[in-house]
Backbone as CSV, one residue per row, in Angstrom:
resi,resn,N_x,N_y,N_z,CA_x,CA_y,CA_z,C_x,C_y,C_z
1,MET,0.835,-1.187,0.000,0.000,0.000,0.000,0.880,1.250,0.000
2,THR,0.515,2.221,-0.808,1.285,3.447,-0.911,0.927,4.395,0.227
3,LEU,1.960,4.896,0.909,1.776,5.889,1.959,2.407,7.201,1.521
4,ARG,1.882,8.294,2.056,2.442,9.605,1.739,2.433,10.454,3.002
5,ARG,3.359,11.403,3.067,3.437,12.288,4.216,2.163,13.127,4.331
6,ALA,1.643,13.233,5.527,0.480,14.089,5.764,0.874,15.556,5.624
7,THR,-0.081,16.369,5.239,0.146,17.810,5.158,-0.729,18.514,6.194
8,ARG,-0.335,19.731,6.537,-1.111,20.487,7.506,-2.530,20.759,7.005
9,ASP,-2.652,21.041,5.718,-3.965,21.333,5.150,-4.923,20.155,5.312
10,GLU,-4.397,18.940,5.208,-5.248,17.762,5.331,-5.766,17.569,6.751
11,LEU,-5.112,18.203,7.707,-5.507,18.068,9.113,-6.254,19.291,9.615
12,ALA,-6.564,20.226,8.724,-7.178,21.487,9.129,-8.692,21.398,9.295
13,ALA,-9.290,20.261,8.930,-10.728,20.070,9.128,-10.991,19.669,10.583
14,LEU,-12.262,19.587,10.945,-12.614,19.192,12.305,-12.167,17.752,12.571
15,PRO,-11.827,17.433,13.823,-11.364,16.083,14.157,-12.319,14.975,13.712
16,ILE,-13.621,15.204,13.818,-14.587,14.179,13.430,-14.461,13.838,11.948
17,GLU,-13.976,14.795,11.137,-13.785,14.563,9.709,-12.419,13.955,9.419
18,VAL,-11.416,14.353,10.191,-10.050,13.878,9.960,-9.857,12.453,10.470
19,ALA,-10.493,12.124,11.591,-10.211,10.870,12.291,-10.214,9.629,11.393
20,PRO,-11.271,9.357,10.621,-11.257,8.138,9.807,-10.183,8.132,8.726
21,LYS,-9.723,9.320,8.332,-8.699,9.405,7.290,-7.314,9.001,7.789
22,LEU,-7.149,8.936,9.114,-5.861,8.518,9.668,-5.696,7.002,9.677
23,LEU,-6.805,6.275,9.573,-6.748,4.813,9.637,-5.948,4.243,8.469
24,GLY,-5.113,3.269,8.788,-4.261,2.665,7.772,-2.969,3.411,7.541
25,GLY,-2.899,4.639,8.062,-1.666,5.408,7.973,-0.684,4.977,9.051
26,GLU,0.410,5.701,9.162,1.435,5.328,10.132,1.908,6.547,10.918
27,LEU,2.215,6.311,12.188,3.005,7.255,12.969,4.400,6.657,13.049
28,ARG,5.379,7.400,12.547,6.755,6.933,12.551,7.561,7.804,13.515
29,THR,8.173,7.178,14.486,8.958,7.920,15.472,10.385,7.391,15.522
30,VAL,11.287,8.298,15.872,12.669,7.928,16.175,12.979,8.525,17.541
31,VAL,13.198,7.671,18.507,13.485,8.094,19.872,14.686,7.303,20.374
32,GLY,15.696,8.009,20.845,16.894,7.321,21.316,17.576,6.524,20.221
33,GLY,17.435,6.994,18.979,18.058,6.317,17.843,17.297,5.119,17.314
34,ALA,16.180,4.748,17.953,15.394,3.580,17.528,14.131,4.032,16.803
35,GLU,13.919,3.520,15.595,12.727,3.858,14.829,11.638,2.818,15.052
36,VAL,10.423,3.301,15.262,9.240,2.445,15.350,8.184,3.013,14.413
37,ARG,7.604,2.138,13.603,6.523,2.541,12.711,5.240,1.833,13.154
38,LEU,4.233,2.638,13.440,2.966,2.120,13.945,1.852,2.359,12.933
39,ARG,1.248,1.296,12.450,0.086,1.411,11.570,-1.122,1.713,12.440
40,ILE,-1.836,2.762,12.104,-2.952,3.236,12.921,-4.213,2.449,12.574
41,THR,-4.795,1.785,13.576,-5.957,0.937,13.336,-7.216,1.393,14.070
42,GLU,-7.065,2.308,15.030,-8.219,2.758,15.823,-7.958,4.180,16.316
43,VAL,-8.960,5.038,16.195,-8.814,6.440,16.597,-10.103,6.917,17.255
44,GLU,-9.994,8.022,17.990,-11.165,8.683,18.555,-11.031,10.193,18.355
45,ALA,-12.114,10.829,17.932,-12.120,12.276,17.717,-12.578,12.994,18.981
46,TYR,-11.969,14.161,19.240,-12.336,15.007,20.376,-12.342,16.465,19.918
47,HIS,-13.433,17.167,20.232,-13.558,18.577,19.901,-13.396,19.414,21.165
48,GLY,-12.811,20.600,21.029,-12.671,21.497,22.167,-13.840,22.454,22.280
49,ARG,-13.782,23.321,23.262,-14.835,24.296,23.477,-14.991,25.185,22.245
50,GLY,-16.240,25.281,21.742,-16.517,26.107,20.588,-16.169,25.473,19.260
51,THR,-15.787,24.193,19.271,-15.405,23.499,18.042,-16.578,22.679,17.516
52,GLY,-16.945,22.881,16.272,-18.031,22.114,15.688,-19.396,22.610,16.128
53,GLU,-20.419,21.838,15.781,-21.798,22.255,16.009,-22.323,21.884,17.388
54,ARG,-21.630,20.987,18.104,-22.123,20.575,19.416,-20.961,20.446,20.380
55,ALA,-21.238,20.716,21.635,-20.207,20.621,22.667,-19.847,19.159,22.905
56,ASP,-18.558,18.905,23.125,-18.063,17.552,23.379,-17.695,17.450,24.860
57,PRO,-18.564,16.827,25.681,-18.300,16.764,27.119,-17.168,15.809,27.488
58,GLY,-16.633,15.077,26.520,-15.559,14.133,26.805,-14.173,14.667,26.510
59,SER,-14.072,15.911,26.041,-12.795,16.459,25.602,-12.033,17.131,26.735
60,HIS,-10.711,17.022,26.700,-9.867,17.751,27.643,-10.032,19.259,27.486
61,ALA,-10.442,19.703,26.301,-10.553,21.126,26.012,-11.993,21.623,26.084
62,ARG,-12.863,20.875,26.745,-14.282,21.247,26.780,-14.543,22.551,27.536
63,MET,-13.659,22.903,28.488,-13.857,24.100,29.291,-13.021,25.280,28.807
64,GLY,-12.217,25.077,27.771,-11.345,26.126,27.278,-9.884,25.765,27.425
65,MET,-9.015,26.716,27.126,-7.580,26.448,27.134,-7.025,26.420,28.559
66,THR,-6.175,25.418,28.812,-5.447,25.304,30.072,-3.997,24.984,29.742
67,ALA,-3.157,24.987,30.772,-1.756,24.624,30.558,-1.653,23.205,30.023
68,ARG,-2.544,22.323,30.468,-2.487,20.922,30.041,-2.835,20.757,28.571
69,ASN,-3.904,21.422,28.117,-4.417,21.150,26.767,-4.012,22.173,25.723
70,ALA,-3.083,23.074,26.047,-2.741,24.181,25.152,-2.361,23.721,23.748
71,THR,-1.698,22.574,23.646,-1.284,22.074,22.326,-2.482,21.828,21.420
72,MET,-3.628,21.433,21.997,-4.824,21.163,21.197,-5.329,22.401,20.469
73,TRP,-4.968,23.573,20.956,-5.447,24.825,20.374,-4.496,25.362,19.303
74,GLY,-3.397,24.665,19.073,-2.373,25.167,18.175,-2.501,24.680,16.744
75,GLU,-1.401,24.751,16.051,-1.321,24.430,14.636,-1.588,22.941,14.393
76,PRO,-2.413,22.604,13.408,-2.666,21.183,13.132,-1.387,20.467,12.724
77,GLY,-1.328,19.180,13.084,-0.166,18.368,12.732,0.834,18.197,13.846
78,HIS,0.694,18.988,14.909,1.502,18.742,16.099,0.838,17.628,16.903
79,LEU,1.572,17.027,17.809,1.032,15.943,18.619,0.803,16.412,20.048
80,TYR,-0.403,16.205,20.507,-0.768,16.487,21.897,-0.501,15.207,22.692
81,VAL,0.535,15.241,23.498,0.923,14.068,24.292,0.574,14.374,25.748
82,TYR,-0.385,13.634,26.292,-0.830,13.889,27.660,-0.653,12.642,28.522
83,LEU,-0.752,12.835,29.822,-0.574,11.733,30.763,-1.939,11.252,31.237
84,SER,-2.175,9.948,31.111,-3.423,9.329,31.540,-3.188,8.501,32.798
85,HIS,-4.041,8.701,33.793,-3.954,7.966,35.061,-2.581,8.099,35.725
86,GLY,-1.897,9.178,35.400,-0.618,9.441,36.043,0.542,8.612,35.536
87,ILE,0.303,7.729,34.561,1.379,6.849,34.096,1.503,6.722,32.583
88,HIS,0.390,6.741,31.856,0.416,6.429,30.431,0.501,7.701,29.581
89,SER,1.511,7.788,28.730,1.604,8.884,27.769,0.793,8.517,26.531
90,CYS,-0.246,9.302,26.244,-1.126,9.042,25.111,-0.900,10.094,24.029
91,VAL,-1.050,9.681,22.771,-0.685,10.521,21.629,-1.924,10.897,20.825
92,ASN,-2.080,12.192,20.570,-3.175,12.718,19.761,-2.614,13.562,18.625
93,VAL,-3.265,13.496,17.474,-2.933,14.375,16.357,-3.821,15.605,16.453
94,VAL,-3.218,16.787,16.563,-3.991,18.029,16.624,-4.616,18.300,15.259
95,CYS,-5.924,18.603,15.256,-6.656,18.858,14.021,-7.444,20.156,14.147
96,GLY,-7.879,20.673,13.006,-8.658,21.891,12.978,-7.781,23.105,12.743
97,PRO,-8.387,24.240,12.406,-7.624,25.464,12.176,-6.872,25.893,13.423
98,ASP,-5.762,26.565,13.245,-4.985,27.095,14.358,-5.889,27.973,15.224
99,GLY,-5.915,27.703,16.523,-6.755,28.467,17.440,-8.096,27.821,17.722
100,ILE,-8.429,26.735,17.011,-9.656,25.970,17.245,-9.248,24.617,17.809
101,ALA,-9.668,24.317,19.025,-9.160,23.124,19.713,-9.754,21.839,19.165
102,GLY,-8.892,20.853,18.959,-9.358,19.538,18.542,-8.203,18.579,18.405
103,GLY,-8.504,17.308,18.543,-7.467,16.299,18.394,-8.065,14.943,18.112
104,VAL,-7.233,14.066,17.569,-7.623,12.680,17.315,-6.691,11.788,18.114
105,LEU,-7.261,11.056,19.059,-6.488,10.127,19.875,-6.126,8.897,19.043
106,LEU,-4.834,8.556,19.026,-4.387,7.322,18.367,-4.562,6.207,19.374
107,ARG,-5.681,5.481,19.236,-6.111,4.524,20.259,-5.424,3.177,20.152
108,ALA,-5.104,2.758,18.948,-4.486,1.447,18.787,-3.787,1.370,17.446
109,GLY,-2.840,0.435,17.369,-2.107,0.238,16.131,-1.354,-1.071,16.144
110,SER,-0.680,-1.338,15.054,0.172,-2.523,14.951,1.562,-2.068,14.534
111,VAL,2.569,-2.706,15.091,3.954,-2.337,14.800,4.369,-2.974,13.483
112,VAL,4.746,-2.145,12.516,5.165,-2.664,11.212,6.677,-2.593,11.032
113,GLU,7.343,-1.837,11.882,8.802,-1.800,11.874,9.269,-1.349,13.261
114,GLY,10.360,-1.941,13.725,10.874,-1.587,15.040,10.317,-2.445,16.152
115,THR,9.994,-3.692,15.828,9.391,-4.582,16.817,10.285,-4.784,18.030
116,ASP,11.581,-4.903,17.810,12.498,-5.113,18.936,12.445,-3.947,19.911
117,ALA,12.478,-2.720,19.389,12.419,-1.539,20.248,11.076,-1.459,20.958
118,ALA,9.990,-1.777,20.248,8.660,-1.732,20.845,8.528,-2.755,21.965
119,THR,9.058,-3.942,21.736,9.003,-4.988,22.761,9.848,-4.612,23.975
120,GLU,11.003,-4.036,23.730,11.870,-3.619,24.833,11.201,-2.539,25.686
121,ARG,10.501,-1.628,25.046,9.837,-0.544,25.785,8.643,-1.038,26.586
122,SER,7.998,-2.083,26.099,6.719,-2.487,26.693,6.744,-3.823,27.425
123,GLY,7.654,-4.715,27.031,7.648,-6.059,27.603,6.551,-6.938,27.034
124,ARG,5.888,-6.481,25.958,4.816,-7.253,25.336,5.199,-7.678,23.931
125,SER,4.333,-8.472,23.327,4.558,-8.902,21.954,3.211,-9.142,21.290
126,GLY,3.241,-9.406,19.986,2.028,-9.736,19.253,1.052,-8.591,19.131
127,ARG,-0.230,-8.910,19.058,-1.259,-7.901,18.794,-1.403,-6.898,19.938
128,ASP,-0.925,-7.257,21.130,-1.088,-6.380,22.284,-0.007,-5.317,22.405
129,LEU,0.957,-5.309,21.501,2.049,-4.339,21.582,1.530,-2.903,21.651
130,ALA,0.597,-2.563,20.791,0.096,-1.188,20.742,-1.424,-1.170,20.782
131,ARG,-2.002,-2.092,21.523,-3.455,-2.205,21.618,-3.943,-1.387,22.810
132,GLY,-4.477,-0.223,22.514,-4.890,0.714,23.552,-3.996,1.941,23.537
133,PRO,-4.528,3.105,23.916,-3.772,4.354,23.765,-2.522,4.441,24.625
134,GLY,-2.551,3.871,25.842,-1.362,3.888,26.680,-0.255,3.041,26.099
135,ARG,-0.605,1.884,25.579,0.384,1.000,24.956,0.917,1.607,23.665
136,PHE,0.022,2.218,22.881,0.447,2.878,21.645,1.493,3.939,21.969
137,GLY,1.185,4.774,22.950,2.121,5.815,23.337,3.428,5.247,23.853
138,GLN,3.349,4.185,24.620,4.550,3.583,25.191,5.500,3.079,24.122
139,VAL,4.994,2.332,23.151,5.883,1.769,22.142,6.348,2.819,21.133
140,SER,5.596,3.936,21.013,6.050,5.019,20.132,7.301,5.688,20.691
141,GLY,7.477,5.616,22.004,8.617,6.252,22.655,8.382,7.696,23.031
142,LEU,7.252,8.270,22.629,6.948,9.665,22.958,6.451,9.749,24.393
143,ARG,6.912,10.770,25.117,6.608,10.867,26.535,6.095,12.264,26.901
144,HIS,5.136,12.268,27.805,4.666,13.507,28.417,5.559,13.817,29.615
145,PRO,5.914,15.101,29.820,5.586,16.281,29.012,6.635,16.598,27.953
146,LEU,7.691,15.783,27.906,8.853,16.103,27.078,8.502,16.317,25.617
147,HIS,7.635,15.470,25.078,7.382,15.496,23.636,6.024,16.095,23.271
148,ASP,5.306,16.638,24.239,4.050,17.323,23.931,4.339,18.491,22.990
149,GLY,3.635,18.532,21.866,3.817,19.605,20.888,4.741,19.263,19.744
150,ILE,5.334,18.075,19.732,6.235,17.688,18.646,5.499,17.770,17.308
151,ASP,6.188,18.193,16.269,5.582,18.434,14.954,5.716,17.187,14.081
152,ALA,4.581,16.559,13.761,4.585,15.342,12.952,4.455,15.628,11.464
153,ILE,4.432,16.903,11.085,4.413,17.272,9.672,5.835,17.516,9.176
154,THR,6.575,18.345,9.873,7.954,18.633,9.458,8.919,17.533,9.889
155,GLY,8.575,16.802,10.957,9.477,15.784,11.484,10.675,16.367,12.209
156,THR,10.587,17.640,12.590,11.692,18.306,13.278,11.967,17.657,14.629
157,GLU,13.239,17.450,14.948,13.590,16.819,16.218,13.154,17.696,17.385
158,TRP,12.640,17.051,18.414,12.102,17.746,19.583,12.471,16.950,20.820
159,HIS,13.398,17.497,21.612,13.849,16.826,22.832,14.275,15.381,22.575
160,GLY,15.120,15.231,21.569,15.692,13.916,21.294,14.797,12.953,20.553
161,ALA,13.682,13.443,20.023,12.748,12.569,19.294,12.292,13.262,18.017
162,SER,11.852,12.467,17.057,11.186,13.002,15.876,9.980,12.134,15.570
163,ALA,8.991,12.742,14.915,7.762,12.022,14.576,7.292,12.470,13.204
164,GLN,6.747,11.519,12.450,6.174,11.811,11.144,4.841,11.084,11.025
165,LEU,3.846,11.773,10.482,2.547,11.172,10.221,2.418,10.903,8.734
166,TRP,2.108,9.661,8.394,1.912,9.248,7.010,0.475,8.766,6.839
167,LEU,-0.108,9.065,5.689,-1.480,8.675,5.397,-1.514,7.601,4.322
168,ALA,-2.548,6.778,4.385,-2.713,5.687,3.421,-3.668,6.099,2.318
169,GLY,-3.453,5.548,1.133,-4.319,5.880,0.012,-5.401,4.856,-0.238
170,GLY,-5.357,3.735,0.476,-6.293,2.654,0.205,-7.625,2.823,0.921
171,ALA,-8.571,1.951,0.573,-9.886,1.961,1.208,-9.954,0.840,2.235
172,PHE,-10.640,1.102,3.332,-10.785,0.109,4.397,-12.252,0.011,4.782
173,ARG,-12.603,-1.110,5.348,-13.925,-1.233,5.948,-13.828,-0.607,7.327
174,ILE,-14.429,0.560,7.466,-14.311,1.336,8.693,-15.586,1.200,9.509
175,ALA,-15.426,0.865,10.778,-16.547,0.802,11.713,-16.502,2.025,12.609
176,THR,-17.653,2.371,13.167,-17.720,3.519,14.059,-18.660,3.220,15.210
177,GLY,-18.394,3.839,16.354,-19.221,3.602,17.530,-18.790,4.492,18.674
178,PRO,-19.320,4.251,19.888,-18.978,5.087,21.040,-17.499,4.967,21.405
179,ARG,-16.980,6.005,22.011,-15.596,5.998,22.464,-15.444,5.071,23.671
180,VAL,-14.273,4.524,23.838,-14.024,3.501,24.864,-13.719,4.138,26.215
181,GLY,-14.454,3.699,27.253,-14.139,4.104,28.614,-14.365,5.562,28.931
182,VAL,-15.128,6.275,28.086,-15.395,7.696,28.312,-16.670,7.828,29.139
183,ALA,-16.622,8.664,30.162,-17.711,8.751,31.129,-18.947,9.463,30.573
184,GLY,-20.099,9.073,31.093,-21.344,9.768,30.832,-21.770,9.797,29.385
185,LEU,-22.519,10.849,29.031,-23.071,10.978,27.684,-21.994,10.923,26.617
186,ALA,-20.795,11.452,26.914,-19.710,11.502,25.931,-19.244,10.113,25.510
187,GLY,-19.588,9.086,26.297,-19.182,7.724,25.979,-20.307,6.869,25.421
188,THR,-21.360,7.507,24.908,-22.510,6.775,24.378,-22.594,6.899,22.856
189,HIS,-23.640,6.299,22.305,-23.875,6.369,20.861,-24.259,7.783,20.409
190,ALA,-24.470,8.687,21.356,-24.697,10.086,20.980,-23.428,10.694,20.396
191,PHE,-22.289,10.086,20.725,-20.996,10.518,20.189,-20.271,9.308,19.585
192,PRO,-20.693,8.879,18.409,-20.052,7.719,17.762,-18.753,8.151,17.086
193,TRP,-17.838,8.658,17.892,-16.641,9.313,17.379,-15.401,8.453,17.486
194,ARG,-15.603,7.148,17.660,-14.484,6.195,17.557,-14.578,5.514,16.200
195,PHE,-13.436,5.394,15.531,-13.373,4.764,14.213,-12.277,3.713,14.239
196,TRP,-12.532,2.578,13.601,-11.514,1.529,13.575,-11.613,0.707,12.302
197,ILE,-10.504,0.050,11.986,-10.479,-0.839,10.828,-11.154,-2.142,11.229
198,GLU,-12.241,-2.419,10.590,-13.069,-3.567,10.968,-12.274,-4.867,10.860
199,GLY,-12.325,-5.658,11.928,-11.686,-6.968,11.935,-10.210,-6.973,12.275
200,ASP,-9.599,-5.803,12.474,-8.171,-5.786,12.795,-7.963,-6.253,14.234
201,PRO,-7.044,-7.204,14.459,-6.871,-7.788,15.805,-6.283,-6.836,16.844
202,SER,-5.718,-5.712,16.408,-5.120,-4.788,17.372,-6.131,-3.809,17.966
203,VAL,-7.363,-3.805,17.461,-8.376,-2.863,17.926,-8.807,-3.199,19.352
204,SER,-9.086,-2.178,20.141,-9.454,-2.341,21.546,-10.773,-3.084,21.718
205,VAL,-10.902,-3.745,22.846,-12.186,-4.311,23.260,-13.009,-3.180,23.868
206,PHE,-14.257,-3.042,23.455,-15.078,-1.941,23.957,-15.458,-2.160,25.417
207,ARG,-15.450,-1.066,26.170,-15.979,-1.074,27.534,-16.624,0.284,27.794
208,TRP,-17.707,0.243,28.573,-18.383,1.477,28.931,-17.554,2.268,29.933
209,GLY,-17.615,3.587,29.846,-17.029,4.447,30.854,-17.985,4.618,32.023
210,ARG,-17.528,5.288,33.061,-18.336,5.497,34.264,-19.633,6.231,33.901
211,GLY,-20.752,5.593,34.167,-22.058,6.188,33.933,-22.515,6.194,32.488
212,ALA,-21.677,5.708,31.581,-22.037,5.775,30.158,-23.152,4.792,29.811
213,ALA,-23.118,3.595,30.387,-24.165,2.614,30.089,-25.532,3.120,30.548
214,ASP,-25.564,3.777,31.712,-26.831,4.345,32.195,-27.301,5.481,31.293
215,ALA,-26.353,6.303,30.863,-26.699,7.405,29.963,-27.216,6.869,28.645
216,GLN,-26.637,5.768,28.152,-27.094,5.164,26.909,-28.516,4.608,27.071
217,ALA,-28.782,3.997,28.224,-30.106,3.444,28.464,-31.167,4.530,28.433
218,MET,-30.819,5.711,28.915,-31.765,6.829,28.905,-32.019,7.335,27.488
219,LEU,-31.019,7.143,26.606,-31.188,7.575,25.216,-32.076,6.616,24.421
220,ASN,-32.075,5.351,24.817,-32.806,4.320,24.079,-34.313,4.467,24.239
């Protein structure tokens, strides 16, 4: 399959529009001299305050700009790397016009190059190497806060690391549904903002977030 470097213009649309276009592409990182290429198989879109036609209660930027989410408000194509549960560095592609907050969480992938480095970083192997956003971030080698804001369009080195986003030209059977583990209404079918390559073994197992199943029942 032919891959090509992503451009900033291609990421300037709203995250909900960009997210499915990242599937089948790759995030390529070089950290500590080791290259890892991750094929993107699952993503989730997140809109910030004032982004799009409806408020996204599941977004880090739902209340506006903070020190934590500032990267989401910047130029598309940079990576918003945040810390989840105090331990996991998760990677998002910033989308939307500069000054409009949004990002696409890289939820899962498969390692297509750099398996040794990925295994060394994670202690795992097989389909579970990058299954889930914390694992994806771990094997990519990108770390919060050191690499938050790294530019995946230019590939410019940032604190000893570089990252490049590549897009795929092929067609995939894409499935969509609620985001995984997101609390309340934001984790229901009211926000079917998770996209994945249907049948790919690296895709996450779905689980409801806190209160999301009850919120879904009220919608039914």
